[in-house]
C-alpha positions as CSV (number, residue, x, y, z in Angstrom):
1,M,85.7,31.0,-37.8
2,S,82.7,29.4,-39.5
3,T,79.0,30.2,-39.4
4,G,76.4,27.4,-39.0
5,E,72.7,27.4,-39.9
6,S,71.8,29.2,-36.7
7,G,74.1,32.1,-37.6
8,A,76.3,31.5,-34.5
9,S,80.0,31.6,-35.1
10,T,81.9,28.4,-34.5
11,N,85.6,28.4,-33.6
12,L,87.0,25.5,-35.7
13,D,90.4,25.8,-34.0
14,R,89.2,23.7,-31.1
15,Y,88.5,20.9,-33.5
16,I,91.8,21.1,-35.3
17,R,92.9,17.5,-34.4
18,Q,89.6,16.2,-35.7
19,I,89.8,18.3,-38.9
20,R,93.2,17.0,-39.7
21,F,91.7,13.5,-40.1
22,A,91.5,13.7,-43.8
23,P,88.2,11.8,-44.5
24,L,86.4,14.3,-42.2
25,G,88.3,17.5,-42.9
26,R,87.1,21.1,-42.6
27,E,84.0,20.6,-44.7
28,G,82.9,17.6,-42.6
29,Q,83.5,19.7,-39.4
30,E,81.4,22.5,-40.8
31,R,78.6,20.0,-41.5
32,L,78.8,18.7,-38.0
33,A,78.4,22.3,-36.7
34,A,75.2,22.6,-38.7
35,G,74.0,19.1,-37.6
36,K,71.3,18.3,-35.0
37,V,71.1,15.0,-33.1
38,L,68.7,13.5,-30.6
39,V,70.3,11.5,-27.9
40,C,67.4,9.2,-26.7
41,G,68.2,8.2,-23.2
42,C,71.0,9.6,-21.1
43,G,72.0,6.7,-18.9
44,A,75.1,4.6,-19.6
45,L,75.3,4.7,-23.4
46,G,73.6,8.1,-23.6
47,S,75.9,9.9,-21.3
48,V,78.9,8.8,-23.3
49,L,77.2,9.5,-26.6
50,A,76.2,13.0,-25.5
51,N,79.6,13.8,-24.2
52,T,81.3,12.6,-27.4
53,L,79.0,14.4,-29.8
54,V,79.2,17.7,-27.9
55,R,83.0,17.6,-27.8
56,A,83.0,16.8,-31.5
57,G,81.1,20.0,-32.2
58,V,77.7,18.8,-33.3
59,G,75.6,22.0,-33.6
60,L,72.6,20.9,-31.5
61,V,72.4,18.0,-29.1
62,R,69.0,17.3,-27.8
63,I,68.9,14.9,-24.8
64,V,65.7,13.3,-23.7
65,D,65.6,11.0,-20.6
66,R,62.9,10.0,-18.2
67,D,65.0,9.2,-15.1
68,F,67.0,10.9,-12.3
69,V,70.5,10.3,-11.1
70,E,71.2,7.7,-8.5
71,T,74.4,6.5,-6.8
72,N,74.5,3.2,-8.6
73,N,74.6,5.1,-11.9
74,L,78.0,6.5,-11.2
75,Q,79.8,3.2,-12.0
76,R,79.2,3.6,-15.7
77,Q,77.3,6.9,-16.4
78,T,80.2,9.2,-17.0
79,L,78.6,12.6,-17.1
80,F,77.3,12.4,-13.5
81,D,78.8,12.7,-10.0
82,E,77.7,12.6,-6.4
83,S,76.5,16.2,-6.3
84,D,73.9,15.3,-9.0
85,V,72.7,12.5,-6.8
86,A,72.4,14.8,-3.8
87,A,70.6,17.4,-5.8
88,Q,68.1,14.8,-7.1
89,L,68.6,16.0,-10.6
90,P,67.0,14.5,-13.7
91,K,69.7,12.9,-15.9
92,A,68.9,15.2,-18.9
93,V,69.2,18.3,-16.7
94,A,72.4,17.2,-15.0
95,A,74.0,16.2,-18.3
96,A,73.1,19.4,-20.0
97,E,74.6,21.5,-17.3
98,K,78.0,19.8,-17.6
99,L,77.9,19.7,-21.4
100,R,77.3,23.4,-21.7
101,R,80.5,24.0,-19.6
102,I,82.4,21.6,-21.9
103,N,81.4,23.3,-25.2
104,S,79.5,26.6,-25.0
105,E,79.3,26.7,-28.8
106,V,77.0,23.7,-29.0
107,Q,73.3,24.1,-28.2
108,V,72.3,21.5,-25.7
109,D,68.6,20.9,-25.1
110,A,67.4,19.0,-22.1
111,V,64.0,17.3,-22.1
112,V,62.8,15.4,-19.1
113,A,60.3,13.0,-20.6
114,D,59.5,9.4,-21.5
115,V,59.7,9.0,-25.3
116,N,56.3,7.8,-26.5
117,P,54.1,8.0,-29.6
118,A,52.6,11.3,-28.5
119,N,55.9,13.2,-28.2
120,I,58.3,11.6,-30.5
121,E,57.5,13.8,-33.5
122,K,58.1,17.0,-31.4
123,L,61.3,15.5,-29.9
124,C,62.6,14.8,-33.5
125,E,61.6,18.2,-34.9
126,G,64.5,19.5,-37.0
127,I,66.7,16.5,-36.0
128,D,69.1,15.0,-38.6
129,A,69.9,11.7,-36.7
130,I,69.0,9.8,-33.6
131,V,71.4,7.8,-31.3
132,D,70.0,5.1,-29.1
133,G,70.8,5.4,-25.4
134,T,67.8,3.6,-24.2
135,D,67.5,0.5,-22.0
136,N,64.5,-1.2,-23.5
137,F,63.2,-2.6,-26.8
138,E,59.8,-0.9,-26.6
139,T,61.4,2.5,-27.1
140,R,63.8,1.2,-29.7
141,F,60.9,-0.3,-31.8
142,L,59.2,3.1,-31.5
143,L,62.3,4.9,-32.7
144,N,62.6,2.5,-35.6
145,D,59.0,3.0,-36.6
146,F,59.4,6.8,-36.6
147,A,62.8,6.7,-38.3
148,V,61.7,4.4,-41.1
149,L,58.5,6.3,-41.7
150,R,60.4,9.7,-41.9
151,G,63.6,8.4,-43.5
152,L,65.6,9.6,-40.5
153,P,68.9,7.9,-39.8
154,W,69.4,6.3,-36.4
155,V,72.1,4.3,-34.6
156,Y,71.0,1.3,-32.4
157,G,73.1,0.2,-29.5
158,G,72.7,-2.0,-26.4
159,C,74.9,-3.5,-23.7
160,L,74.6,-6.3,-21.1
161,G,77.2,-7.8,-18.9
162,A,80.5,-7.5,-20.9
163,E,78.8,-7.7,-24.3
164,G,77.3,-5.0,-26.5
165,Q,76.2,-4.5,-30.1
166,S,75.5,-1.6,-32.5
167,M,74.0,-1.1,-35.9
168,A,73.6,2.0,-38.0
169,I,70.2,2.3,-39.8
170,L,69.8,4.4,-42.9
171,P,66.1,4.0,-43.9
172,G,65.6,3.0,-47.5
173,D,69.2,2.0,-47.8
174,T,70.2,-0.4,-45.0
175,A,68.3,-3.0,-42.9
176,C,66.3,-1.6,-40.0
177,L,65.8,-3.0,-36.5
178,R,62.7,-4.9,-37.5
179,C,64.6,-6.5,-40.5
180,L,66.9,-7.9,-37.8
181,M,64.3,-8.6,-35.1
182,T,60.7,-8.8,-36.4
183,E,59.0,-8.7,-33.0
184,C,59.9,-7.0,-29.7
185,P,61.1,-9.6,-27.2
186,P,58.3,-10.2,-24.6
187,P,59.0,-9.1,-21.0
188,G,60.9,-11.8,-19.1
189,T,62.4,-13.5,-22.1
190,M,65.7,-11.6,-22.2
191,P,68.3,-11.2,-19.5
192,T,68.5,-7.7,-17.9
193,C,71.2,-5.9,-16.0
194,D,69.4,-7.0,-12.9
195,T,70.3,-10.6,-13.7
196,A,73.4,-10.3,-15.8
197,G,74.9,-7.1,-14.5
198,I,76.9,-4.6,-16.7
199,L,80.5,-3.5,-16.8
200,G,81.5,0.1,-17.5
201,P,84.1,-0.5,-20.2
202,I,81.7,-2.2,-22.6
203,V,79.5,0.9,-22.4
204,G,82.3,3.1,-23.6
205,V,83.2,0.8,-26.5
206,I,79.6,0.5,-27.8
207,A,78.8,4.2,-27.3
208,S,82.0,5.2,-29.1
209,I,81.1,3.0,-32.1
210,Q,77.6,4.5,-32.1
211,A,79.0,8.1,-31.9
212,L,81.4,7.6,-34.8
213,E,78.6,6.3,-37.0
214,A,76.5,9.4,-36.1
215,I,79.5,11.6,-36.9
216,K,79.8,10.0,-40.3
217,I,76.1,10.6,-40.9
218,L,76.1,14.2,-39.7
219,S,79.3,15.1,-41.6
220,G,77.9,13.9,-44.9
221,H,79.8,10.6,-45.1
222,R,76.9,8.1,-45.4
223,D,79.0,6.0,-47.7
224,A,81.4,5.3,-44.8
225,V,78.6,4.1,-42.5
226,S,79.0,0.4,-41.5
227,R,76.7,-2.1,-43.1
228,H,77.4,-4.6,-40.3
229,L,75.9,-5.5,-36.9
230,T,78.9,-5.2,-34.7
231,V,79.0,-7.4,-31.5
232,V,81.8,-6.9,-28.9
233,E,82.4,-9.2,-26.0
234,L,85.1,-7.7,-23.7
235,W,85.5,-10.4,-21.1
236,N,86.5,-13.0,-23.6
237,N,88.0,-10.4,-26.0
238,S,86.0,-11.1,-29.1
239,I,84.6,-8.9,-31.8
240,R,82.2,-10.1,-34.5
241,Q,80.8,-8.3,-37.5
242,I,77.7,-9.7,-39.1
243,N,77.1,-8.5,-42.6
244,V,73.5,-7.2,-42.8
245,S,74.0,-5.3,-46.1
246,S,71.6,-7.6,-48.0
247,L,69.2,-8.3,-45.1
248,R,66.7,-5.7,-46.2
249,E,66.2,-7.4,-49.5
250,Q,66.1,-10.9,-48.0
251,V,63.3,-10.5,-45.4
252,D,59.7,-9.3,-45.5
253,C,60.2,-6.5,-43.0
254,P,56.9,-5.2,-41.5
255,A,58.4,-1.7,-41.4
256,C,60.5,-1.4,-44.5
257,K,58.4,-3.3,-46.9
258,R,54.9,-3.5,-45.5
259,R,55.0,0.0,-44.0
260,E,53.4,-1.1,-40.7
261,F,54.2,1.0,-37.7
262,P,52.2,-0.3,-34.7
263,W,54.6,1.2,-32.1
264,L,54.3,4.6,-33.5
265,A,50.5,4.2,-33.8
266,G,50.3,3.3,-30.1
267,K,49.0,-0.2,-30.8
268,E,52.1,-1.8,-29.2
269,G,53.8,-0.9,-26.0
270,S,52.7,-0.4,-22.4
271,R,52.2,2.4,-20.0
272,S,54.4,0.7,-17.3
273,A,58.0,-0.5,-17.4
274,I,60.1,-2.4,-14.9
275,L,63.3,-0.5,-14.8
276,C,66.6,-2.2,-15.6
277,G,69.0,-2.6,-12.8
278,R,66.7,-1.4,-10.0
279,N,63.8,-2.6,-7.9
280,A,61.5,0.0,-9.5
281,V,58.6,0.5,-11.9
282,Q,57.8,3.5,-14.1
283,L,54.2,4.4,-14.6
284,T,53.1,6.8,-17.4
285,Q,49.9,8.8,-17.3
286,P,49.2,10.3,-20.7
287,G,47.6,13.7,-20.6
288,V,48.2,14.3,-17.0
289,T,49.8,17.6,-15.6
290,L,50.6,17.8,-11.9
291,S,51.3,20.8,-9.7
292,L,54.2,19.7,-7.6
293,D,53.5,22.5,-5.1
294,R,49.9,21.3,-4.6
295,L,51.0,17.6,-4.4
296,S,53.7,18.6,-1.8
297,R,51.1,20.1,0.4
298,Q,48.8,17.2,-0.1
299,L,51.5,14.7,1.0
300,E,52.5,16.6,4.2
301,G,52.4,14.2,7.1
302,V,52.2,11.1,4.8
303,G,55.9,10.6,4.7
304,Q,59.2,12.4,4.0
305,V,58.8,14.7,1.0
306,T,61.5,16.5,-0.9
307,R,61.3,18.4,-4.2
308,N,63.0,20.6,-6.6
309,A,61.9,22.3,-9.8
310,F,61.9,19.0,-11.7
311,L,60.5,16.3,-9.5
312,L,58.9,15.5,-6.1
313,R,60.1,12.5,-4.0
314,L,58.0,10.8,-1.3
315,N,59.6,8.2,1.0
316,V,56.9,6.2,2.8
317,D,57.1,2.8,4.4
318,A,59.5,0.8,2.3
319,Y,58.8,2.7,-0.9
320,E,60.1,5.7,-2.7
321,L,57.9,7.5,-5.2
322,T,59.6,10.0,-7.6
323,I,56.9,12.0,-9.3
324,F,57.3,14.3,-12.3
325,P,55.1,17.2,-13.5
326,D,53.9,15.2,-16.5
327,G,52.3,12.7,-14.3
328,R,55.0,10.0,-14.6
329,A,56.2,8.3,-11.5
330,I,59.0,5.9,-10.7
331,I,58.0,3.7,-7.8
332,G,61.1,2.3,-6.0
333,G,60.9,-0.6,-3.6
334,T,58.9,-2.9,-5.8
335,A,59.2,-4.6,-9.2
336,D,55.5,-5.5,-9.2
337,V,53.5,-3.4,-11.6
338,A,50.2,-3.9,-9.7
339,T,51.8,-2.8,-6.4
340,A,53.2,0.3,-8.1
341,R,49.8,1.2,-9.5
342,T,48.2,0.8,-6.1
343,L,50.8,3.1,-4.5
344,Y,50.4,5.7,-7.2
345,A,46.6,5.7,-6.8
346,K,46.9,5.9,-3.1
347,Y,49.3,8.8,-2.9
348,V,48.9,10.7,-6.2
349,G,45.2,10.0,-6.8
350,H,45.2,9.4,-10.6
């Protein structure tokens, strides 16, 4: 038995196969038990990341996700099943329920929210590392701003089609995301899973690479962290590693060198997002708090209304509005931001 920072006893016997891997060992496992990680996004990458890190015995796994479970998620998002779809559960909540049954020794926090400049500091409170399970570069650039400013390690990952890539970022030591990519790609300039699709196996490969980099960091083995951008293409069976160990010194990075953090300051980024893989738009309303009870009564007779403790859903005409207590809404049935804003104003009133 071992006691972590929280004072809770950890049964290391369940990790014996992991402990027998000499570079990790008992000391590394004990450090994992005291470690705290933020899984940012719990879709395809995030569900594999959260599952792997909880099973590995990381002491606290905080999951933040803005979305709910849908049938088309089940092809690649391994923590969910059809009962989660039927219950209309937010992904963070559904994931946490399963993960607590997998490993009761790990503290699993579920946060249903969109990561933004206003809440990122609270989400990262007490956290030792961040792993990227997001589906958009706006959030990644925000994570990078915060991580570089605070010296917090994070692991970038992304997948599309049968290809994925990952890079571990140790601020002050390795290149950051903005060393690699100075500006966020403008909307419409990059393929998405709507246009290119995505295969489940590439998700498992990239998330596993990310998770192991996080395990190295949390177990105190920063020297073993990769200094490469790893690119895997499974359909054509290729793996490339691009050495980025000297990139930080070679470029005039706005974040690392000039200490400019516009995403964290709220100067960059939008309050709307066209969601990858769906005909839907997310709208964010900062500072808004909604009563789902009141809204449910307000929408009686407008369309079909269902709700649970986490969200309210309105089906009206050809649209589906999923509304959260923090004022966010996911407007299904359109990829047009203007149409989504009109529908929100019409039925929610903000």
